[in-house]
C-alpha positions as CSV (number, residue, x, y, z in Angstrom):
1,X,49.6,-3.3,-43.1
2,X,51.0,-0.5,-40.9
3,X,48.4,1.7,-42.4
4,X,45.5,-0.7,-41.5
5,X,46.8,-1.1,-37.9
6,X,47.1,2.7,-37.6
7,X,43.5,3.2,-38.8
8,X,42.3,0.7,-36.5
9,X,44.0,2.3,-33.5
10,X,42.6,5.8,-34.5
11,X,39.0,4.2,-34.7
12,X,39.5,2.4,-31.4
13,X,40.8,5.6,-29.8
14,X,38.0,7.7,-31.2
15,X,35.3,5.1,-29.9
16,X,37.0,5.1,-26.4
17,X,36.9,8.9,-26.3
18,X,33.2,9.0,-27.2
19,X,32.5,6.3,-24.7
20,X,34.3,8.3,-21.9
21,X,32.7,11.6,-23.0
22,X,29.1,10.1,-23.1
23,X,29.8,8.2,-19.8
24,X,30.6,11.5,-18.0
25,X,27.8,13.5,-19.6
26,X,24.9,10.9,-19.5
27,X,26.1,8.8,-16.6
28,X,27.3,11.3,-14.2
29,X,26.6,14.9,-15.2
30,X,23.0,14.4,-16.4
31,X,21.8,12.5,-13.4
32,X,23.5,14.8,-11.0
33,X,21.9,17.8,-12.8
34,X,18.4,16.2,-12.8
35,X,18.8,15.2,-9.1
36,X,19.8,18.8,-8.2
37,X,16.9,20.4,-10.1
38,X,14.4,17.9,-8.6
39,X,15.7,18.5,-5.1
40,X,15.5,22.3,-5.7
41,X,12.2,22.5,-7.4
42,X,10.3,19.5,-5.9
43,X,12.0,18.4,-2.8
44,X,9.0,16.5,-1.3
45,X,8.2,14.6,-4.6
46,X,12.0,13.8,-5.2
47,X,12.3,12.2,-1.8
48,X,9.3,9.8,-2.1
49,X,6.4,12.1,-1.1
50,X,6.7,11.1,2.5
51,X,4.1,12.0,5.0
52,X,5.0,13.1,8.5
53,X,2.7,13.4,11.6
54,X,4.3,15.3,14.6
55,X,7.7,14.9,13.0
56,X,7.4,11.2,12.4
57,X,7.3,9.5,9.0
58,X,4.1,7.5,8.7
59,X,4.1,6.6,5.0
60,X,4.1,8.0,1.6
61,X,1.1,9.6,-0.3
62,X,2.0,7.6,-3.4
63,X,2.3,4.1,-1.9
64,X,-0.7,2.4,-0.2
65,X,-0.4,0.6,3.1
66,X,-2.4,-1.7,5.3
67,X,-4.1,-0.5,8.5
68,X,-4.3,-3.7,10.5
69,X,-4.8,-4.4,14.2
70,X,-1.5,-4.0,16.1
71,X,-0.3,-4.7,19.7
72,X,1.0,-2.2,22.2
73,X,4.4,-2.2,20.4
74,X,2.9,-1.6,17.1
75,X,3.5,-5.2,15.9
76,X,0.7,-6.8,13.8
77,X,-1.6,-9.0,15.6
78,X,-2.3,-12.4,14.0
79,X,-5.4,-14.5,13.8
80,X,-6.5,-17.8,12.6
81,X,-9.2,-18.4,10.1
82,X,-11.8,-18.4,12.9
83,X,-10.7,-15.0,14.1
84,X,-8.9,-16.3,17.3
85,X,-5.7,-14.5,18.1
86,X,-2.5,-16.3,17.7
87,X,0.5,-15.7,19.8
88,X,4.2,-16.2,19.3
89,X,6.0,-19.3,20.8
90,X,9.7,-19.1,21.4
91,X,11.6,-22.3,20.9
92,X,14.8,-23.2,22.8
93,X,16.9,-22.0,19.9
94,X,15.2,-18.6,20.0
95,X,13.1,-19.1,16.9
96,X,9.5,-17.6,17.3
97,X,6.7,-19.3,15.5
98,X,3.1,-18.5,15.5
99,X,1.3,-21.7,16.0
100,X,-0.4,-21.3,19.3
101,X,-3.7,-19.7,20.1
102,X,-3.8,-17.0,22.9
103,X,-5.5,-19.7,25.1
104,X,-2.6,-22.1,24.7
105,X,-4.0,-24.5,22.1
106,X,-1.6,-25.5,19.3
107,X,-2.7,-25.1,15.8
108,X,-2.6,-27.8,13.2
109,X,-0.2,-27.4,10.2
110,X,-3.3,-26.6,8.1
111,X,-4.6,-24.1,10.5
112,X,-1.2,-22.4,10.8
113,X,-1.1,-21.8,7.0
114,X,-4.3,-19.6,7.3
115,X,-2.8,-17.4,10.1
116,X,-2.8,-13.6,9.1
117,X,-3.6,-10.1,10.0
118,X,-7.1,-8.5,10.5
119,X,-8.1,-5.0,9.4
120,X,-8.3,-2.4,12.2
121,X,-12.1,-1.3,12.2
122,X,-11.1,2.1,13.6
123,X,-9.3,3.0,10.3
124,X,-10.4,3.5,6.8
125,X,-9.2,0.5,4.8
126,X,-7.4,0.4,1.5
127,X,-8.2,-1.8,-1.5
128,X,-6.7,-5.3,-1.6
129,X,-3.1,-5.8,-2.6
130,X,-1.7,-8.8,-4.4
131,X,1.7,-8.2,-2.8
132,X,0.6,-7.2,0.6
133,X,1.5,-3.5,0.0
134,X,5.2,-4.6,-0.1
135,X,7.0,-2.1,-2.5
136,X,9.5,-4.9,-3.4
137,X,6.6,-7.2,-4.5
138,X,4.7,-4.6,-6.7
139,X,2.4,-6.4,-9.2
140,X,-1.0,-7.9,-9.8
141,X,-2.2,-11.3,-9.1
142,X,-2.3,-12.2,-12.9
143,X,-5.7,-13.8,-12.6
144,X,-7.8,-13.7,-15.7
145,X,-11.4,-12.2,-15.2
146,X,-12.8,-15.6,-15.8
147,X,-10.3,-17.6,-13.7
148,X,-12.5,-19.5,-11.3
149,X,-10.3,-18.9,-8.3
150,X,-10.4,-15.2,-9.0
151,X,-14.2,-15.2,-9.2
152,X,-14.5,-17.0,-5.8
153,X,-11.8,-14.6,-4.3
154,X,-13.9,-11.7,-5.3
155,X,-17.1,-13.3,-3.9
156,X,-15.3,-13.9,-0.7
157,X,-14.0,-10.4,-0.5
158,X,-17.3,-8.9,-1.2
159,X,-18.9,-10.9,1.6
160,X,-16.0,-9.9,4.1
161,X,-16.2,-6.3,3.1
162,X,-20.0,-6.1,3.4
163,X,-19.9,-7.9,6.8
164,X,-17.0,-5.7,8.1
165,X,-18.8,-2.5,7.2
166,X,-22.3,-3.6,8.0
167,X,-23.7,-2.9,4.4
168,X,-25.5,-5.1,1.8
169,X,-23.2,-6.7,-0.7
170,X,-24.8,-4.6,-3.6
171,X,-23.2,-1.5,-2.1
172,X,-19.6,-2.9,-2.3
173,X,-17.8,-1.2,-5.0
174,X,-15.4,-2.9,-7.4
175,X,-12.2,-1.4,-5.9
176,X,-13.0,-2.8,-2.4
177,X,-12.6,-6.5,-3.8
178,X,-10.1,-6.1,-6.6
179,X,-6.3,-5.0,-6.4
180,X,-4.7,-2.5,-8.5
181,X,-2.3,-3.4,-11.2
182,X,0.7,-2.4,-9.0
183,X,-0.8,-3.5,-5.7
184,X,0.4,-0.3,-4.2
185,X,-2.5,2.1,-5.0
186,X,-2.9,4.7,-2.2
187,X,-6.5,5.7,-3.2
188,X,-9.9,4.2,-3.0
189,X,-13.1,5.4,-4.6
190,X,-15.4,7.7,-2.8
191,X,-18.0,4.9,-2.8
192,X,-15.7,2.6,-0.9
193,X,-14.8,5.4,1.6
194,X,-18.5,6.2,2.2
195,X,-19.5,2.6,3.0
196,X,-16.7,2.7,5.7
197,X,-18.0,6.0,7.4
198,X,-20.5,4.3,10.0
199,X,-18.1,1.6,11.0
200,X,-15.2,4.1,11.5
201,X,-17.4,6.6,13.3
202,X,-18.8,4.0,15.7
203,X,-15.4,2.7,16.5
204,X,-14.2,6.2,17.4
205,X,-17.1,7.6,18.9
206,X,-17.5,10.3,16.3
207,X,-20.5,11.7,14.6
208,X,-21.0,9.9,11.2
209,X,-21.9,13.3,9.6
210,X,-18.4,14.6,10.7
211,X,-16.6,11.6,9.3
212,X,-18.6,11.7,6.1
213,X,-17.6,15.4,5.8
214,X,-14.0,14.3,6.2
215,X,-14.5,12.0,3.2
216,X,-15.9,14.8,1.1
217,X,-13.0,17.0,2.0
218,X,-10.4,14.5,0.8
219,X,-11.9,13.6,-2.5
220,X,-9.4,14.4,-5.3
221,X,-10.9,15.0,-8.7
222,X,-9.9,13.6,-12.1
223,X,-6.5,14.4,-13.3
224,X,-6.5,17.6,-15.4
225,X,-10.3,17.3,-15.1
226,X,-10.7,14.3,-17.6
227,X,-8.4,11.4,-16.5
228,X,-9.4,8.7,-14.1
229,X,-12.1,8.9,-11.4
230,X,-12.5,10.9,-8.2
231,X,-10.5,9.2,-5.4
232,X,-9.6,9.4,-1.8
233,X,-6.1,9.1,-0.4
234,X,-6.5,6.6,2.3
235,X,-3.4,7.7,4.4
236,X,-4.3,11.4,4.2
237,X,-7.9,10.6,5.3
238,X,-6.8,8.5,8.2
239,X,-4.4,11.2,9.4
240,X,-7.2,13.7,9.3
241,X,-9.3,11.1,11.1
242,X,-6.7,10.7,13.9
243,X,-6.5,14.6,14.4
244,X,-10.3,14.8,14.7
245,X,-10.3,12.0,17.3
246,X,-7.6,13.7,19.3
247,X,-9.6,16.9,19.2
248,X,-12.7,15.3,20.7
């Protein structure tokens, strides 16, 4: 009996030692070593591939973002389904709701549900996002390709993109009307970028040829020459666009 107890204690202590050693090696030493190597060899990538303009962080080259209309303070402007701007109304308890039009009319409950942002025509726009480009809500819509709601959504998006950019619907590429699997894709196809050139150029008073050249300059080729399709990073393209507009 004493021998069995002693054996069990030895097995327990051996297991405990193994647990402690592996915890230190794999739970502390290995993560610290990998973090140190990453910070030394690839500091930009290790810290999220953040993009800065004039010393200010404006996003990440790996995560897409929206480019919507904003007010003077940089806050998103909201609109109803008819495109009329909606303003905030502060209640007595300090709660702010967006249920009034700029002219003072109050929205119905149904109208208030349709309130949302609108894309800024002076920027190149990304592809749709099922999660609104929220990194904490990464994911797809989970619609099947034959889902009637998805089919109607694609039709509505195609009509909206065509109207927004002043092009026929048959020129609207697939990535302009479908979200990526993550909902955070920072890239669009060259085709989608090109149909936006005239609209962006007109809004900024730039030569369309100059804006088109920017698109060409920001096309990334296939990964290792064979994977994926040529693509354009929207944030990087918009930064170049802003610099060109300031230089005019």
